[in-house]
N, C-alpha and C positions, 0 to 999 in steps of 0.2 A: 106336343109340348116338350117331348124329349128329343132334342136335336142331336145330330151325330157327335159334336164335341162333348156333350153331356154324357152320352152313352159310352164314349171312350173313357171318360173320367170315372164313370161308375165301374166299368169292367176292370180298369187299372186298380182302383181302390179295392175292389173285391179280390183281385189277385194278390195284392199286397197283404190284405187282412186274412187271406186264405179262407174266404167265404164264397158261397155260390153267388153268381151275379143276380139270380132270381131274388135272393134274400135282400141284396143291396137295392135292387130296383123297387122292391116292396116298401122299403123305408123312405124313399125319396119324397112321397107326398107329405109325410109328417114334417120333414124339414122345410118344405116349401110353405106349408101352412104356418109354421112357427115364424118364418121370415116375413110372411104377409102380415101376421098379427103384430110383430114388432114394428114393421113399417107403418102400419096404421096407427099404432100408439105414438110413434114419433110425429105423425101428421096431426093427430088430435092434441097431443101435448108437446108442442115444440120446445117449451121451456126445459123439459126433461132432456132433450137432445143437446141443447146448449149447455146444460149443467154438466152432462157427462164429458163434454169436451173441455170445459173450463176448469 
């Protein structure tokens, strides 16, 4: 699931934030889960998505 461009982004972000890459990689599943949840909410409640844009 983690392809080379994502890994490069994680290592770069970890370097900029002066954190270890291991800590940054540990936090990735949390962000993926939140993205999936919000995506599902927009599918279930499309009115909310159009309200946000309008």
